[in-house]
Phi, psi and omega in degrees: 000123182288142176261143167273125183271115188241139169247148183239126178254111179106097186256059176246212184302311177306314175298317181297335180278347182260345186308316177307318175294331183280355170279349177310139181291354175273355187244137169233115180281121187260312193207165175218164175221145175183138187288348184265124183296324187291323180291324178299311184298316176293326179291317175301317174297314184285329189246358182053040184225160178289146172231141190237167181280330188231155176295326180302319182287326175298314177297344177276004181264167187278083189239155166265322192229141163241125178266119182263110184239026176279172170305150193305320189293343176271349190302306194297312184288322179287329176295315184292331172297311186298319178295325175296338172268012181060042176256150165285155179234127166252120185244140178289156174282155347295148181308315183198192185251346180216161180288333179293320179290325173303313178300321184287332177287318178299314181299321178294321181288328178291316185293323184270359184056050180228157186279146175235116175242132187259104179184166016269145161227166186285000172292342174284345189303140186298322176302323178287325176295319176295318179300314176301317179296326175291323176296317187288344176290340180080359188291332186250018178076192188277150173289134183241328184209144171232130175240129186224125173220154183205132180236117189222184171261028190308313188289346182252016172277151179306126187231152173272165187300323176294343181280349177252015184231106186306317180303330181256022177096006184271178176093176190282337182290303180297323189271322185258316184299332175303320177299307183298314182302308182304312181304304183291327172302313180298310187281336176289316182071032180210174181273145176284129177261328174204162178234130165239122190216159169231150173236165174230141177216092194250359178238117186291340178283350181228073197276066172205171182301125175249358180204160170199157174229132182218147173244121183250124167261134184259161182291333176273014170078000168289163173218156180228148177244130180243124176229132180215139171220127176245035187268013166059039172245265175294146182244110184285357171296345175302325177283351185249022180070028183055034167261123180288174183302324180280359177086024179247148171295145176242154179270111184293349183275348183276121180223142174079008181305310191301313181297319181293322178301319187293353180289352175267202179280110185295312183295321178292322175297318180294317182290330180287337180273337186290165178305132184097341180283165183284338177256011177300140179231141177291144180286128174234159180210150176241338180227169179290147178290159183205171176224063174087194177275132179229127181234120175260109177269112176262178180293326182242012182186150163260133181244133183226105176295138179228163187303344180234016178155204183231124168281128181245120179253088188263175178302321186264013178131176182246154181202162184250131169259103190279150172247152168289147182298152183291135173278324180224125179296140170070020177299335181302323181302310179296323179299311181291322179292322181290315176302323185285310185283318187270335185237355176074018176278126181299127177291144169295313187271065187260189186299316179299317180295316174299325181287323181291327172293321175293324179302318179295313181306311188296318176298321175304313181293313180299315180300322178289324182293316189263351177065047178202170180281143183242119173271141185249165169235053186305143183278333177208000000 
């Protein structure tokens, strides 16, 4: 079995969530890069691999793939650098901050004849994939409507200044809507035709979008409703059996922790929780990861993905389609990456996919700002 030699640029929160998947036997972590010395030291200890200060130094190593887990504003330039060194690229969502940046990444990948995969997003999650397979079976007729909502403490997790600045890729739309948009696009199986949205920015101390509500119209006349709030009040995991986004049980009696923690030094707190920090914890999971409540209304059933399978509410009764527990969190990302690089299979979450998702997110922001429906020319 061919092993993919992978390098990691950006040893922060996103990377820490992917670490378990990089223990897969198909992957060999060769090198990393990060401007923080403490993260580089921790990486070298954990992986017995070299760590560098820049992505250019990383790309000079004998790698097949570079995983870009850096802040959003660096994705486009770093991806182009990786392609200039003939590396395949796995880039975190959102793919970039503008459609022009996305196009430059796609063009660089094409010129280098290398794959560009955009992930992780929760559209990779096994329950979403099983729901997609149930739709594709034709047993429940065509999809007519999708409803997705998620209420979290997103806005009150420790943040760097740019994470609270929409112009620099901060806020709920750039960081969270990409998950919901990816999910509904995958399940709809059609292009988005238009977006009408509202956003909320209700806390002057966190001056970016913390909430949004959007109506997406698709070209096959189905529609999707997206609702998100990161204001740390109601927790929609109540409707997921108190299983959190990362697949771990939550204590329903614990309330308000995120806001209380922020009373300290926010930047120091974020650094301590990042990879290499003193309070960093390895990711574990007991259930499949998720992104809140999703209900797919087909002609003959409603389908609801859950952390352990899919609930089917059909004409002839309701039943549960179980899934085995995950052995490795986010292994689906490795499956798609490996199939592309080692076997030449075109990835689903490629550059065009990532750009179409960003197009919807940008339209969501524009619709809220201009108070009107925005029509799209979505690529996929």
